[in-house]
N, C-alpha and C positions, 0 to 999 in steps of 0.2 A: 299376887303371886311374886315370888322373888325371881328377878330377872336371871335367866338360865346361864349367863356369863358375867364374869367379873367387870366391874365398871372400866377397868383399864382398856378392856377390848372395845367396849361399847362407844368409847370417846377418845379414839386414837390420836386425834389432833393436839390433844392437850397433854401428851407424853411422848416420849422417844421409843421409838420401837426397839432398839438395841437395848436401851434401859430395862425395858419391860422384859426381854428375853434374859438379860442378866439377873433380874429380880426373881423369875420364876425358876431358872435353872440353877441358881445358888442352892436351892432346894434339892438334894440328891435322888429325893423320891419322886421328882417329876420326870416325865420321858418325853423325848423329842421323837417325832415320827413324820413320815410324809405320805401324800396321796397325789395322785396324777389320775386325771380323766380326760376323755375326749368329748368335744362338743357333739351335740347331735347332728350338726351338718359336715361334721369331720373336717372342720377348718381350724380349729385352736387346740391346742394341748393346754389344759390347765393344771397347776399344781398348787398345793397347800403345804405349809409347814405347820405342825401341831405341837402344842406343849400341853401335855395331859397330866392330871393327877389320879390316883386311884388305879385300880385294876378291875378287869372283868365288868360285872353289873355296876360297880361303883366307880367307873371311869368317868372323869369330867374335864370337860375341854377349857383350859385357861387362857390360851392364845392362839391366834390364827395369822399367818402370813400368807400372801398369795403371790404366785408367779404364773406367768403365760407365755406361749409362743404360738405364732401363726404358722399353719403348715402351707407350704407353696401349693398353689392350684395345680401344678404339675403332677403332685402325689394325690391330692384329695378329691380332684375332678376325675382324673383318668382311672382311678382304682376304687377308692372308698365309697364314693357315691354310687358307682356302678355297682359295687357289691351290696350296698343297701338296697337299691332298687331290685336287685335280683332275689332279695330275702335270703340269703344265705345259701343259694343253691349250690355254690362252689364252697363245700366245707373245708377246703384246705388252701388257704390264701398263699400267694406266691411267697416264698422264704424272702426273696429280695425286698418286696414291699414291706414284710414285717420288719425287716432289718433296717430299712429307710425310716420307719417310723419309730424304731428304738433310738435312733439317732436323735430325733426331735425330742422323745421322751427323756433321754439323757441330758440333753440341754436345758430341760426344765428342771431336771433333778439336780444339775449343777447351780442353777438359779436358787433352788431351796437350800443348797448346802452353803452358798454366799450369805444367805439370810441367817442361817444358823450361826455363822461366825465362827468364833472360838470354841462354840461347843459343838461343831460338826461331827467330832468322834463319837458324841453320844446320840447321833442319829441312828435308831434302830433298824427300820425298815422304810421301804417305799412301796406302797400298794397302789395297784393298777386297776382302774375300773375302765373297761372299755367296751363298745357295742358288741364286739365279737361276730362270730358267723353262726347263724342259726338255721337249722333245717329240720325236716320231719321226713320220716320214711313213710311206706305205705301203710304201716301199722300205728301211725301217728306217734312214733317214738321221737324224741326231740333229742338232736345233737347240737352240741356247742362247742366251737373252738375259739380260742382267745386269739386276738390280733397281737399280742404282745410278744416279742422275742425276747423273754426273760434272761436267757444267757448272755445275749449281747448287752442288753440294758445293764444287767448286774455288773458285768465286766467294765463296761463304760464309765458307770458312775461309782462302781466299788461297794454299792449298798446292797443289803439282801432285799430281794424282790418278791412280792406276795402278790399273785393275779389269779385268773380263772375261778372266781368266787362261785359263778352259776353251775360250774362242772360238778361240784360236790353234791350240791342240792339235786341236780338232775339224776345222779347215781343213787339216791335214796328215793326217789320216786317224785321229787318236786319238779317244778316247770323253770326253776332257776331265774324267776322274776320276784320283784317286791323284795329284794334283799336289803334295800336301804331302810327297810322298817326298823330295825333295832338299832343302827346308827343314829337315826332320826330321833328315835325315843331318847338315846343317851344325850343328845344335843339339845332338845328342846322341851322334854318332859318336865314336869314339876316333880322335882325329886327331893324336895326340902325335908330334913330330917324331923320325923314325928308329926309334921303337920302338912304333909304333902296332901292336897285336896283338888287341885284345880285340873280341869280336862283341857288338854290343848290339841289342836289340829294344825296339821301342815297341808295346805293347798299347793300342789306343784302344777303350773299351767305349762304345758308343752305341747307337743303334737296331740297327746292325750291329757287328760286331766288325771291326776292322782291325788288321793287324799288319804292321809294317815291320821287315825284316831289313837292319841298318844294318853294311856291313862297314867294318873299319879303314882308316885312310890314313895313311901317313907322309908325304904330299905329293909323292911321286915317282911315283905310278901314273898310270893312264889318267885322262883329264879327266872322265869319267862313271863313279861308282862303281857296282858291282854290286849294287844295291839290289834287294830282293825284296819282295813285298807280298803279303798273304793277306787274304781277305775272307770272314767266315762269319756265321751267325747270332748276333745279340745280344741285347741287353736287350730289344728290341722283340719278339722272338719269344717271351721269358718273358712278357711282359706280354700278349701276344695269347692266349698258351696259358692263362694264369690267367683272363683274362676270358672264355675259351670254358668253363671249369671252373666259373665263376661263374654262368652261364647255367643250369647243370644241379643246383646247390646253392644254398645260402644265398650272399648277396654276399660276395665275398672281397677283403679289402684286401691290396694287394701291399706289404708291408714285408719286402723282400728279406733284409734282415739277420735278422728275427725267424724266418722261415720257415727260412732256412739253418741257424740255430744249432739250430732244432727239428726239423730232417728228417734223413732217413737217405739214404744214396747207394743207388740201385736199379740194380743191374747190368744186370738185364733191359731196363730202359728206356733205359739208356745204349747197350747193344747194338743196341737197335731204332733209335736215332737213327744210330748208326754205319753200320748197314746202308743208311741214305738217303743217305750221302755216300761211296760207292764212286766211286772215280776213274774206273772203266771206264764209269759211268754218266753222267758229267758232261762230255759232248764238245762240247755246243751252245755257240754263241757268242751272247752277248747284248749288244746295243749300249750298255748302261750299265756292262758289266763289262769287266774286263781280258782279254786274249787267253788266258792261262793260269788264269784264276780260275774256281773252281767256281760253278756257277749252281744256285740252288735257288729254289722257289716257296715263300715263307713262308706263305701262306694253305694251300698244299696240305700243308706239312709239319705245321702246326697241326692240320689237319683229320684227317690220318693219326695223329697222336699222340692225338687225342680218341678216335678208334675204338679204338686200341690201349689206351687207359686204361679203356674201358667194360667190359672183360673182366676188370679188376684192380682191386682196392680199396686204392689207394695214397693216402696223405696228401697234401694239397696242400704242405706244408712239404717232404715228401720229393721230390717232383716238382720243386719249386724248386731245393732242393739239388742234385739230379740233373741239371738243366739247367745250373745253373752249372758243376758239375764237369764236364759233357759239353763245355761251351765251352771251357775251358781245356785239356782233354785233346785236344780236336780240333785246337787250335792246335799243340800238342806233334807231333800226327800229321803235319799240313800242313807244319810246319817240317822234319820228317824227309822228306816227299815233295819239298819244294823242294831240300833237300840233294842229292836224287838227281838233279834236272834242272839245278842250278845249276853253274857252272864250279868253285866251290869248296865243298867240304863243310862244312856248319855242324853239326858234332856236339855242340857246346855253346855256349850263351849265356851270357856272362861277366856280363852286365848286362841287367836288363829294367827298363823304365820303364814304368808303368801310369798311363794317364789314363782316369778314370771319374767320373761324378758321385758326389757325396758319399755319398748314400744306398746306393750300390752298392760302393763303392771298398773297405771293409773286407773283406767276403766275397769279393771277387775276389782280393785279396791274400792272404787265408788260403789259398784254393784254389791260388794260383799257387805260394805257398810249399810245398805239398804235392806239386804237379806237376813244378815245377823246382826241386829241392832244393839244387842245388848252384850256381844262379844268384844273384846279388846283386839284389835287387829293391828299387826305389824307386818313388815315386810323383811325377807332375808337380807335385801340389798342394803337395809340399815347396818347390818353386819360385815358388809363387803362381799356377800356371797351371792352370786347369779346361780342359775340353775346347774351349769357345769361345774362350778366351783364347789356348790353343795355337794355334788356327786363326788368331787375330789375328796371333800372332807368324809363323807360316807365311806369312800375306799379306804381312806387313813385309819378310820375307826374299826373297819373290818379287819384291817392289817393287825391293828392292836388286839381284837377280840382272838385272832389266830394265835398270836403271840402268848395270850392269857389262857389258851385252851378253852375258850368259851364258844358255844354255839351262836351262831349268828343268823341262822334261818328260822323262820317262823312257820311251823308245819301247818297250821290252819290258814295260812295266807299262801304259802307254795304249793300245798299238796304233799308235801314230802312225808315219808313214814316216821321220820324220827329226828331229833334235833342233831346237828352235826357242826363242828367247826369248819369253816369253809376257807378256801384258798389253796394255792399250791406256792411252796415256799423254795426260792432258789437261792442258795447262798451267795453272798458278795464276796469280797476279800477277806482273807482270814481274819484279820483283826476285827473287821465288823462283824463277821460270822462268830468269832469267839465271844464276842460281847452279847450277842444275841442269845446264845445259846446259855451263858450264864444267867441273864435275866430270866429266860424260861425256866431254868432249874431253881432259882431262887423263889419262885412263886409256886405256893399251893393253891391249885384252883379248888372251888368250893366242891363239897360233896354234891353228888347227883343221885337221882333215883335209879334204882338197878335197872328198870325197863329202859330209861334213857341212855345209860352206860354200855349197854349191850349192843 
């Protein structure tokens, strides 16, 4: 399979970053855009600068530069973590807090503008991906509110801002989740002209595990690729389980790498977990999940596991190793299940990209090599992209799809009634806004089926 990015990006130490930007942007058909995301613990604002070629479905990333800024504990601890623990019960965050966050996002935007150098006037948009505030009413209707103060951010950095991507998907009956599917397909899928044939998967290990199955495209197929997604328990489940064990023994430090190396695989425990994920038992629909996605209660799963372990004397290291092995093996099981319900069978993954935090990456790669023995396995950190930075890249790509008037939600993943371009656009300063309007007017989007256009 052809590597999805130019060699210049994959080997940055052998070339000058400024020279690369000059070389790319000398071609006026290439575009400059930015993305900003918040880390899952609300501690860091990550930013990326993208140079892309092509439009819509044919968009390709040619260069990425990173920026980041730590959020002071006085803000992240006092409000955002509390907001997260309340699961969005307060749907209207304080205006002052949103304004404070906008100041940090604007500082990251300024770092991105510095990296753009003399081409800063060609920076079209900055797209923002934040956790937002989520809540449900008594009828299970889902509500979302962005944490981004777009008016303040656009005024401070002067750029056009695109945010609130989940809101439009919710408006057409979706759940506002898994919106990174299309950007990750643009980033990692095999799209070699006329010869695309390799199936690629992206494994994202965070609190939950999210897997995206990305089909190949030679550019001649349907407008929306047949992307599939799987959500499973992840590192958050292991941490909660170890914390529960710590209440019954001495305090246990969670060093996943050390526990994984020192532990043994426990078949009985893996079989127990597997019994909890029988497809015949996973029929209920959850408002925050995708239509075909298995549903589990993490607290209940931890409690059942603790009861199972009370009658067995397994070491913590063996439990951790078994949990990591189970997570990767469950991915393989679910991929086989998806192959049965998808239009095209996926019997083999040619390439797997793993995105995980540094402390967990090595053990997950090791287990993936044991489970997917014939697949080529690489990590997104080889491209300089951690989980949060990958979210910033996805935001930037969704922003470009908004500019190209291209739908970026996948109805069979989100449950939406139809395809829609996502995001809310807030104009920047007049010169930047005029440039964006001219760029959008110059592009003729591809024809759509009448059913999708209405």
